[in-house]
PyMOL CGO cylinders between C-alpha atoms (Angstrom):
from pymol import cmd
from pymol.cgo import CYLINDER

trace = [
    CYLINDER, -120.04, -142.08, -65.89, -119.76, -139.46, -63.29, 0.3, 1, 1, 1, 1, 1, 1,
    CYLINDER, -119.76, -139.46, -63.29, -116.48, -139.67, -61.31, 0.3, 1, 1, 1, 1, 1, 1,
    CYLINDER, -116.48, -139.67, -61.31, -118.22, -138.31, -58.15, 0.3, 1, 1, 1, 1, 1, 1,
    CYLINDER, -118.22, -138.31, -58.15, -120.92, -141.10, -58.31, 0.3, 1, 1, 1, 1, 1, 1,
    CYLINDER, -120.92, -141.10, -58.31, -118.33, -143.61, -57.12, 0.3, 1, 1, 1, 1, 1, 1,
    CYLINDER, -118.33, -143.61, -57.12, -117.32, -141.64, -54.10, 0.3, 1, 1, 1, 1, 1, 1,
    CYLINDER, -117.32, -141.64, -54.10, -118.73, -142.21, -50.67, 0.3, 1, 1, 1, 1, 1, 1,
    CYLINDER, -118.73, -142.21, -50.67, -121.59, -139.98, -49.75, 0.3, 1, 1, 1, 1, 1, 1,
    CYLINDER, -121.59, -139.98, -49.75, -120.47, -138.76, -46.37, 0.3, 1, 1, 1, 1, 1, 1,
    CYLINDER, -120.47, -138.76, -46.37, -123.78, -137.36, -45.53, 0.3, 1, 1, 1, 1, 1, 1,
    CYLINDER, -123.78, -137.36, -45.53, -125.57, -140.65, -46.05, 0.3, 1, 1, 1, 1, 1, 1,
    CYLINDER, -125.57, -140.65, -46.05, -127.24, -142.31, -43.08, 0.3, 1, 1, 1, 1, 1, 1,
    CYLINDER, -127.24, -142.31, -43.08, -125.30, -145.47, -43.65, 0.3, 1, 1, 1, 1, 1, 1,
    CYLINDER, -125.30, -145.47, -43.65, -121.88, -143.79, -43.63, 0.3, 1, 1, 1, 1, 1, 1,
    CYLINDER, -121.88, -143.79, -43.63, -122.82, -141.93, -40.43, 0.3, 1, 1, 1, 1, 1, 1,
    CYLINDER, -122.82, -141.93, -40.43, -123.91, -145.17, -38.60, 0.3, 1, 1, 1, 1, 1, 1,
    CYLINDER, -123.91, -145.17, -38.60, -120.79, -146.94, -39.61, 0.3, 1, 1, 1, 1, 1, 1,
    CYLINDER, -120.79, -146.94, -39.61, -118.67, -144.02, -38.44, 0.3, 1, 1, 1, 1, 1, 1,
    CYLINDER, -118.67, -144.02, -38.44, -120.53, -143.85, -35.07, 0.3, 1, 1, 1, 1, 1, 1,
    CYLINDER, -120.53, -143.85, -35.07, -120.10, -147.69, -34.49, 0.3, 1, 1, 1, 1, 1, 1,
    CYLINDER, -120.10, -147.69, -34.49, -116.32, -147.38, -35.30, 0.3, 1, 1, 1, 1, 1, 1,
    CYLINDER, -116.32, -147.38, -35.30, -116.00, -144.50, -32.77, 0.3, 1, 1, 1, 1, 1, 1,
    CYLINDER, -116.00, -144.50, -32.77, -117.84, -146.57, -30.12, 0.3, 1, 1, 1, 1, 1, 1,
    CYLINDER, -117.84, -146.57, -30.12, -115.54, -149.50, -30.80, 0.3, 1, 1, 1, 1, 1, 1,
    CYLINDER, -115.54, -149.50, -30.80, -112.43, -147.30, -30.59, 0.3, 1, 1, 1, 1, 1, 1,
    CYLINDER, -112.43, -147.30, -30.59, -113.75, -145.84, -27.28, 0.3, 1, 1, 1, 1, 1, 1,
    CYLINDER, -113.75, -145.84, -27.28, -114.10, -149.28, -25.88, 0.3, 1, 1, 1, 1, 1, 1,
    CYLINDER, -114.10, -149.28, -25.88, -110.43, -150.23, -26.73, 0.3, 1, 1, 1, 1, 1, 1,
    CYLINDER, -110.43, -150.23, -26.73, -109.19, -146.97, -25.14, 0.3, 1, 1, 1, 1, 1, 1,
    CYLINDER, -109.19, -146.97, -25.14, -111.40, -147.70, -22.04, 0.3, 1, 1, 1, 1, 1, 1,
    CYLINDER, -111.40, -147.70, -22.04, -110.06, -151.25, -21.75, 0.3, 1, 1, 1, 1, 1, 1,
    CYLINDER, -110.06, -151.25, -21.75, -106.42, -150.08, -21.89, 0.3, 1, 1, 1, 1, 1, 1,
    CYLINDER, -106.42, -150.08, -21.89, -106.99, -147.22, -19.42, 0.3, 1, 1, 1, 1, 1, 1,
    CYLINDER, -106.99, -147.22, -19.42, -108.92, -149.57, -17.09, 0.3, 1, 1, 1, 1, 1, 1,
    CYLINDER, -108.92, -149.57, -17.09, -105.97, -152.16, -17.15, 0.3, 1, 1, 1, 1, 1, 1,
    CYLINDER, -105.97, -152.16, -17.15, -103.43, -149.46, -16.52, 0.3, 1, 1, 1, 1, 1, 1,
    CYLINDER, -103.43, -149.46, -16.52, -105.57, -148.06, -13.61, 0.3, 1, 1, 1, 1, 1, 1,
    CYLINDER, -105.57, -148.06, -13.61, -105.46, -151.59, -12.12, 0.3, 1, 1, 1, 1, 1, 1,
    CYLINDER, -105.46, -151.59, -12.12, -101.69, -151.38, -12.38, 0.3, 1, 1, 1, 1, 1, 1,
    CYLINDER, -101.69, -151.38, -12.38, -101.68, -148.02, -10.31, 0.3, 1, 1, 1, 1, 1, 1,
    CYLINDER, -101.68, -148.02, -10.31, -101.80, -145.52, -13.12, 0.3, 1, 1, 1, 1, 1, 1,
    CYLINDER, -101.80, -145.52, -13.12, -104.13, -142.51, -13.11, 0.3, 1, 1, 1, 1, 1, 1,
    CYLINDER, -104.13, -142.51, -13.11, -105.41, -140.41, -15.90, 0.3, 1, 1, 1, 1, 1, 1,
    CYLINDER, -105.41, -140.41, -15.90, -103.43, -137.08, -16.03, 0.3, 1, 1, 1, 1, 1, 1,
    CYLINDER, -103.43, -137.08, -16.03, -105.28, -135.59, -18.96, 0.3, 1, 1, 1, 1, 1, 1,
    CYLINDER, -105.28, -135.59, -18.96, -107.33, -136.53, -21.98, 0.3, 1, 1, 1, 1, 1, 1,
    CYLINDER, -107.33, -136.53, -21.98, -107.70, -135.07, -25.43, 0.3, 1, 1, 1, 1, 1, 1,
    CYLINDER, -107.70, -135.07, -25.43, -106.65, -136.80, -28.72, 0.3, 1, 1, 1, 1, 1, 1,
    CYLINDER, -106.65, -136.80, -28.72, -104.53, -138.93, -26.47, 0.3, 1, 1, 1, 1, 1, 1,
    CYLINDER, -104.53, -138.93, -26.47, -105.07, -140.34, -22.99, 0.3, 1, 1, 1, 1, 1, 1,
    CYLINDER, -105.07, -140.34, -22.99, -102.04, -139.44, -20.80, 0.3, 1, 1, 1, 1, 1, 1,
    CYLINDER, -102.04, -139.44, -20.80, -101.75, -141.53, -17.66, 0.3, 1, 1, 1, 1, 1, 1,
    CYLINDER, -101.75, -141.53, -17.66, -99.11, -141.48, -14.94, 0.3, 1, 1, 1, 1, 1, 1,
    CYLINDER, -99.11, -141.48, -14.94, -98.10, -143.49, -11.80, 0.3, 1, 1, 1, 1, 1, 1,
    CYLINDER, -98.10, -143.49, -11.80, -95.94, -140.64, -10.54, 0.3, 1, 1, 1, 1, 1, 1,
    CYLINDER, -95.94, -140.64, -10.54, -92.79, -142.11, -12.09, 0.3, 1, 1, 1, 1, 1, 1,
    CYLINDER, -92.79, -142.11, -12.09, -93.75, -143.18, -15.61, 0.3, 1, 1, 1, 1, 1, 1,
    CYLINDER, -93.75, -143.18, -15.61, -95.94, -141.27, -18.14, 0.3, 1, 1, 1, 1, 1, 1,
    CYLINDER, -95.94, -141.27, -18.14, -97.99, -143.39, -20.67, 0.3, 1, 1, 1, 1, 1, 1,
    CYLINDER, -97.99, -143.39, -20.67, -99.68, -142.06, -23.69, 0.3, 1, 1, 1, 1, 1, 1,
    CYLINDER, -99.68, -142.06, -23.69, -102.57, -143.94, -25.43, 0.3, 1, 1, 1, 1, 1, 1,
    CYLINDER, -102.57, -143.94, -25.43, -103.82, -142.71, -28.78, 0.3, 1, 1, 1, 1, 1, 1,
    CYLINDER, -103.82, -142.71, -28.78, -107.49, -142.14, -29.20, 0.3, 1, 1, 1, 1, 1, 1,
    CYLINDER, -107.49, -142.14, -29.20, -107.57, -141.01, -32.86, 0.3, 1, 1, 1, 1, 1, 1,
    CYLINDER, -107.57, -141.01, -32.86, -107.06, -144.45, -34.52, 0.3, 1, 1, 1, 1, 1, 1,
    CYLINDER, -107.06, -144.45, -34.52, -107.18, -148.12, -33.79, 0.3, 1, 1, 1, 1, 1, 1,
    CYLINDER, -107.18, -148.12, -33.79, -104.44, -149.27, -31.37, 0.3, 1, 1, 1, 1, 1, 1,
    CYLINDER, -104.44, -149.27, -31.37, -102.53, -151.99, -33.13, 0.3, 1, 1, 1, 1, 1, 1,
    CYLINDER, -102.53, -151.99, -33.13, -100.53, -154.69, -31.57, 0.3, 1, 1, 1, 1, 1, 1,
    CYLINDER, -100.53, -154.69, -31.57, -97.17, -152.87, -31.75, 0.3, 1, 1, 1, 1, 1, 1,
    CYLINDER, -97.17, -152.87, -31.75, -98.57, -149.81, -30.17, 0.3, 1, 1, 1, 1, 1, 1,
    CYLINDER, -98.57, -149.81, -30.17, -100.26, -151.87, -27.40, 0.3, 1, 1, 1, 1, 1, 1,
    CYLINDER, -100.26, -151.87, -27.40, -96.98, -153.65, -26.71, 0.3, 1, 1, 1, 1, 1, 1,
    CYLINDER, -96.98, -153.65, -26.71, -95.17, -150.37, -26.47, 0.3, 1, 1, 1, 1, 1, 1,
    CYLINDER, -95.17, -150.37, -26.47, -97.73, -149.10, -23.95, 0.3, 1, 1, 1, 1, 1, 1,
    CYLINDER, -97.73, -149.10, -23.95, -97.37, -152.02, -21.55, 0.3, 1, 1, 1, 1, 1, 1,
    CYLINDER, -97.37, -152.02, -21.55, -93.54, -152.08, -21.94, 0.3, 1, 1, 1, 1, 1, 1,
    CYLINDER, -93.54, -152.08, -21.94, -93.49, -148.40, -21.15, 0.3, 1, 1, 1, 1, 1, 1,
    CYLINDER, -93.49, -148.40, -21.15, -95.65, -149.10, -18.04, 0.3, 1, 1, 1, 1, 1, 1,
    CYLINDER, -95.65, -149.10, -18.04, -93.02, -151.60, -16.88, 0.3, 1, 1, 1, 1, 1, 1,
    CYLINDER, -93.02, -151.60, -16.88, -95.33, -154.56, -17.34, 0.3, 1, 1, 1, 1, 1, 1,
    CYLINDER, -95.33, -154.56, -17.34, -94.61, -157.91, -18.74, 0.3, 1, 1, 1, 1, 1, 1,
    CYLINDER, -94.61, -157.91, -18.74, -96.97, -159.40, -21.48, 0.3, 1, 1, 1, 1, 1, 1,
    CYLINDER, -96.97, -159.40, -21.48, -98.43, -161.92, -19.00, 0.3, 1, 1, 1, 1, 1, 1,
    CYLINDER, -98.43, -161.92, -19.00, -99.06, -159.17, -16.40, 0.3, 1, 1, 1, 1, 1, 1,
    CYLINDER, -99.06, -159.17, -16.40, -100.75, -156.91, -18.89, 0.3, 1, 1, 1, 1, 1, 1,
    CYLINDER, -100.75, -156.91, -18.89, -103.08, -159.83, -20.13, 0.3, 1, 1, 1, 1, 1, 1,
    CYLINDER, -103.08, -159.83, -20.13, -104.16, -160.60, -16.55, 0.3, 1, 1, 1, 1, 1, 1,
    CYLINDER, -104.16, -160.60, -16.55, -105.07, -156.83, -16.05, 0.3, 1, 1, 1, 1, 1, 1,
    CYLINDER, -105.07, -156.83, -16.05, -107.17, -156.90, -19.23, 0.3, 1, 1, 1, 1, 1, 1,
]
cmd.load_cgo(trace, "trace")
């Protein structure tokens, strides 16, 4: 059996569709976090591989390159000076 036959064909249509769907979901999560922080008075300072937001006092960085897990999300709202309940109401 050919070793390469078991690897994912990255050029396949199925792989490209799954990757596109994943990127759309990641963008939605980033947008939700950014929208919640905008409601809390933050503004986008710059965007690239990360979204950097500031309220003039604090600087918050949201990663865009991978899924934001619960620990990272908790760190974001703590760094923003929000309690968990305040953050949930903003979402």
